C-alpha positions in Angstrom: 226.1 -80.2 87.9 228.7 -83.2 88.0 228.7 -84.4 91.1 227.4 -86.5 92.3 223.8 -84.5 93.0 224.1 -84.6 88.6 221.8 -87.2 88.4 218.9 -85.6 90.3 218.6 -82.4 89.0 218.3 -83.2 84.9 218.3 -79.8 83.0 215.8 -79.6 80.0 219.0 -78.1 77.8 220.3 -80.8 77.6 219.9 -83.0 74.7 221.1 -86.8 76.4 217.1 -87.9 77.0 217.3 -91.0 74.2 213.0 -90.7 73.8 209.8 -89.9 75.4 209.6 -93.5 76.7 212.4 -92.8 79.0 210.6 -89.9 80.2 207.1 -90.8 81.0 208.7 -93.6 83.3 210.7 -91.2 85.3 207.9 -88.6 85.6 206.0 -92.0 87.3 208.9 -93.3 88.8 210.3 -90.9 90.8 207.6 -89.5 92.6 206.9 -93.6 93.7 210.4 -93.3 95.1 210.6 -90.0 96.8 207.0 -90.9 98.9 208.0 -94.4 99.8 211.3 -93.4 100.3 210.8 -90.5 101.9 207.9 -92.6 104.8 210.2 -95.6 104.9 213.6 -93.1 106.0 211.8 -90.7 108.2 210.4 -94.7 110.3 213.9 -96.3 110.4 215.9 -92.1 111.3 212.6 -92.8 114.2 213.7 -96.0 115.2 216.7 -95.7 115.5 216.8 -92.6 117.7 214.6 -94.2 120.1 215.7 -95.7 123.3 215.8 -99.8 122.5 218.1 -98.6 119.7 220.4 -96.0 119.9 222.5 -97.0 122.5 223.7 -99.7 119.4 226.4 -97.6 117.9 225.2 -99.5 114.1 222.0 -97.6 114.6 223.6 -94.0 114.4 225.3 -94.6 111.2 221.9 -96.5 110.1 220.0 -92.5 111.2 222.1 -90.8 110.4 222.2 -92.5 106.5 218.9 -92.5 106.9 218.5 -88.9 107.6 220.5 -88.2 104.2 218.3 -89.7 102.0 215.3 -87.4 103.1 217.7 -84.7 102.2 219.0 -86.2 98.7 215.4 -87.3 98.3 214.0 -83.4 98.7 216.3 -82.5 96.7 215.9 -84.6 94.3 211.9 -84.2 94.8 212.7 -80.2 93.9 214.6 -81.2 90.7 211.2 -84.0 89.6 209.0 -80.3 89.8 210.8 -79.5 86.3 209.4 -82.5 85.0 206.0 -81.1 85.1 206.9 -77.6 84.5 207.2 -76.8 88.0 210.5 -74.5 87.9 211.3 -73.9 91.3 215.2 -75.2 91.2 215.7 -72.8 88.6 215.6 -70.2 91.3 218.4 -68.3 92.9 219.0 -69.7 96.1 217.1 -73.1 96.0 219.1 -73.8 92.6 222.7 -73.1 95.2 220.2 -75.1 98.3 219.1 -77.9 96.0 222.7 -79.0 95.2 224.4 -78.9 97.5 222.3 -80.8 100.0 221.5 -83.5 96.6 226.2 -83.4 97.3 226.1 -83.5 101.1 223.3 -86.2 101.2 224.9 -88.0 99.1 229.0 -88.2 100.4 227.0 -88.2 104.0 224.7 -91.1 102.6 227.7 -93.2 100.8 230.2 -93.7 103.8 227.6 -93.9 106.1 227.5 -97.3 104.3 231.4 -97.6 104.3 231.4 -97.4 107.9 228.4 -100.1 108.5 230.8 -102.1 106.4 233.3 -101.3 108.9 231.8 -102.3 112.2 230.6 -105.6 110.4 233.9 -106.3 109.6 234.7 -105.8 113.7 232.2 -108.0 114.5 233.2 -111.0 112.2 236.6 -110.3 112.4 237.5 -108.6 115.4 235.2 -109.7 118.4 238.2 -108.3 121.4 237.9 -104.3 119.7 233.5 -104.4 119.6 234.1 -103.5 122.8 236.0 -99.9 121.3 235.0 -99.8 117.9 231.7 -99.7 118.0 230.7 -97.8 120.2 228.5 -94.9 120.8 230.2 -91.4 121.7 232.7 -92.9 118.8 229.5 -93.8 115.8 228.8 -89.8 116.8 232.2 -88.1 116.8 232.8 -89.9 113.8 229.1 -88.9 112.7 230.5 -84.8 112.9 233.6 -85.3 111.7 231.3 -86.5 108.2 229.1 -84.1 108.3 231.4 -81.6 108.8 234.1 -82.8 106.2 231.4 -83.0 103.5 230.2 -79.7 104.2 233.7 -78.2 104.0 234.3 -80.1 100.1 230.7 -80.1 98.7 229.9 -75.8 99.4 230.5 -74.9 96.5 228.0 -75.4 94.3 227.1 -71.9 96.8 229.0 -69.6 95.2 229.6 -71.7 91.7 226.3 -71.6 90.5 223.9 -68.7 89.4 220.7 -68.3 87.4 220.4 -66.7 84.3 219.8 -67.0 80.3 222.2 -67.5 77.4 220.0 -65.5 75.7 217.7 -63.1 76.6 214.2 -64.2 75.2 215.4 -68.4 76.8 214.7 -69.5 79.9 216.8 -69.2 82.7 218.9 -72.4 84.9 220.7 -72.9 87.4 224.1 -73.6 86.2 227.8 -73.0 86.2 229.5 -70.2 86.3 232.1 -69.9 83.3 235.3 -68.6 85.9 234.4 -71.8 87.2 234.3 -75.0 84.7 237.5 -75.8 85.1 237.3 -75.5 88.9 233.7 -77.2 88.6 235.8 -80.4 87.0 238.2 -80.5 88.7 235.0 -81.8 91.4 234.5 -83.6 89.2 236.7 -86.5 89.5 237.4 -85.4 93.3 234.1 -86.0 94.1 234.4 -89.8 92.1 237.1 -90.4 94.1 234.5 -89.6 97.4 231.3 -91.7 97.0 232.9 -93.6 94.3 236.6 -95.2 93.8 237.3 -94.4 97.0 234.0 -96.1 99.5 233.1 -99.3 97.3 237.3 -99.9 96.9 236.7 -100.6 100.3 233.4 -101.9 101.0 234.4 -104.3 98.7 236.9 -104.9 100.4 236.0 -105.8 103.7 233.0 -108.0 102.2 235.8 -110.1 101.3 237.0 -110.1 104.0 234.1 -111.0 106.0 233.3 -113.4 103.5 236.2 -115.1 103.5 236.0 -115.3 107.8 232.0 -116.0 107.2 233.4 -119.7 105.2 236.0 -120.0 108.0 233.2 -119.8 110.5 231.1 -122.1 108.6 233.9 -124.8 108.7 235.0 -124.6 111.8 232.1 -125.4 113.5 230.9 -128.1 111.0 234.2 -129.4 112.2 233.7 -129.4 116.3 230.6 -131.3 115.2 232.2 -133.9 113.6 234.3 -134.4 116.3 234.0 -137.2 117.8 236.3 -135.7 120.7 233.1 -134.1 122.3 230.3 -136.7 123.6 226.5 -136.0 125.6 228.6 -135.3 128.8 229.9 -131.6 127.2 227.2 -131.2 124.3 226.1 -128.1 126.8 230.0 -126.4 126.1 230.5 -127.1 122.6 226.7 -125.7 121.7 227.6 -122.6 123.2 231.3 -123.0 121.1 229.0 -123.4 118.2 226.8 -120.4 119.6 230.1 -118.3 119.3 232.0 -118.5 116.3 229.5 -116.3 113.7 229.7 -113.5 116.9 226.2 -111.3 116.7 224.5 -112.8 113.8 221.2 -111.5 113.9 223.0 -108.1 113.3 226.0 -109.2 110.9 223.2 -110.2 108.8 221.4 -106.9 108.6 224.9 -105.0 108.1 225.8 -107.2 105.3 222.7 -107.0 103.4 223.2 -102.8 103.4 226.4 -103.1 101.5 224.9 -106.0 99.5 222.7 -103.8 98.1 224.3 -100.2 98.1 227.5 -102.5 96.2 224.5 -103.3 93.8 222.5 -100.0 93.1 225.0 -97.8 93.9 227.9 -98.6 91.5 225.9 -98.7 88.1 225.2 -95.6 87.7 229.2 -94.8 87.9 230.1 -97.5 85.9 229.0 -94.9 82.6 230.4 -91.9 84.5 233.2 -93.4 85.3 233.3 -94.7 81.3 233.0 -90.6 80.3 235.5 -89.7 83.4 238.6 -91.1 82.6 238.3 -90.8 78.4 238.4 -87.0 79.0 241.3 -87.3 81.5 242.9 -89.6 78.0 242.1 -86.5 76.1 239.3 -89.5 73.5 236.6 -87.6 72.0 233.6 -88.5 73.7 231.1 -89.3 71.9 228.4 -91.3 74.3 226.6 -93.7 72.6 222.9 -94.2 72.5 222.8 -97.2 74.8 225.7 -95.4 77.4 221.8 -92.5 77.4 219.5 -95.4 77.8 221.3 -97.3 80.3 222.2 -95.1 82.4 219.0 -93.4 82.6 218.2 -97.3 84.1 221.3 -97.2 85.7 219.9 -93.5 87.8 216.8 -94.9 88.6 218.4 -98.1 90.6 220.6 -95.1 91.9 217.3 -93.6 92.8 216.5 -97.2 95.0 219.1 -97.0 96.8 217.9 -94.1 98.2 214.6 -94.6 99.5 215.2 -99.0 99.6 216.5 -100.0 103.1 213.7 -99.9 105.5 212.4 -103.2 104.0 216.3 -104.3 104.1 215.7 -103.5 107.5 212.5 -105.3 108.0 213.8 -107.8 106.3 216.6 -108.6 108.4 216.7 -106.5 110.8 215.7 -109.0 114.3 215.5 -106.3 116.9 213.9 -103.2 114.2 211.1 -105.3 113.4 210.6 -105.8 117.5 211.5 -102.4 118.3 208.7 -101.6 115.4 205.5 -103.8 116.1 206.1 -102.9 120.1 205.5 -98.8 118.7 202.7 -99.9 116.5 201.0 -101.1 119.3 201.9 -98.3 122.0 200.0 -96.4 119.3 197.4 -98.8 118.6 196.9 -98.4 122.4 196.8 -95.6 122.9 194.7 -94.9 120.3 192.6 -97.4 122.0 192.7 -96.3 125.2 191.8 -92.6 124.3 188.3 -94.6 122.5 187.7 -95.7 125.0 188.4 -92.9 127.5 186.4 -90.4 125.2 183.2 -93.0 125.1 183.9 -92.8 129.3 183.6 -90.2 129.2 180.0 -89.7 126.6 177.9 -92.4 129.3 179.5 -90.4 132.3 178.4 -86.8 130.5 174.9 -88.6 130.0 174.7 -90.3 132.6 175.3 -87.3 134.8 173.3 -84.8 133.2 169.7 -87.5 132.8 170.1 -87.1 136.9 170.3 -83.3 136.7 167.5 -83.8 135.0 165.9 -86.0 137.5 167.0 -83.9 140.0 165.2 -81.5 138.9 162.4 -82.8 137.0 161.7 -83.8 141.4 162.4 -80.7 142.6 159.7 -79.0 140.8 157.4 -82.2 141.7 158.1 -81.4 144.9 157.4 -77.7 144.8 153.6 -77.9 143.0 153.3 -80.9 145.3 153.4 -78.3 147.8 151.6 -75.3 146.3 149.2 -77.4 146.3 148.3 -78.3 149.7 149.6 -74.6 150.7 145.9 -74.5 148.3 144.0 -76.2 149.7 145.0 -75.7 154.2 143.9 -72.7 152.5 
């Protein structure tokens, strides 16, 4: 498999692993990435789809990214089991679904970041169009379109793969059927364009425009501060203008951080892959050097981090995200405290009622005994 999910599925028949140290590092790092990422993405998606944040269009894209990242991490975990000799990946259906899931989730995750960057561009450079282009209705439509498009483009693992062995006495592997190998190569080029070249080009261009806009806004703010035409009488007006120079600053800070982290973590793993693709198109002999192999394994770890660390980006750069998280934690703690208090109160009340019932029965028995004693004396 050569598409975006290829890195997630190691093949024991592949001899490109450089040494045991690299395998040991991946054996330890991958489960940590999966556990941390799956927990963080689940929590992020839960918060973004909550009542407090789901009214913002960017929350739709970020929730979509969190869910798709979890899908990719699940496929990564199935592939990681191969390292510990649990060969569930090399079975029928699991092989097909795992690669399909890794491909479509990788595609949706990448283009979710593209939409986040585009929305950030709209908020900073075209604030007058925020209402029309940054609506939750449009965000839902774009998300559904992206998922459907990804399913249409990346459904080929469901029908081009097969689980078999090259020789009867060898282990079975999930691999492409020989009649689909050329088609697979074509889809590799398509995937390179869809998940690397095109999104990276769009994101870098938009980030550059955003950077220029922010620099200009900072210069305008400095000029307003230094302007001698403003006096203390209209200081309130100056303050309002300063605050409106960079609109939605808290939102744009988090969205810009998401875009930059994506570029830093997503791009390196594709660098050698793009190099090999270009060499293949030029008809050159492809000989992977030891340095390229070592770098590729290091870059692949960075690529996996791209699907697991955004919770910490949201937590560090998103003020509203932190507020909602604190609110949810307080609610959960409050419910537990209230539940504990209720249980304790019920326990005390039940004990008190039991004691009262016991005292009442004791008094009744005493009264009956006294009555019987009185009757005997009378007789």
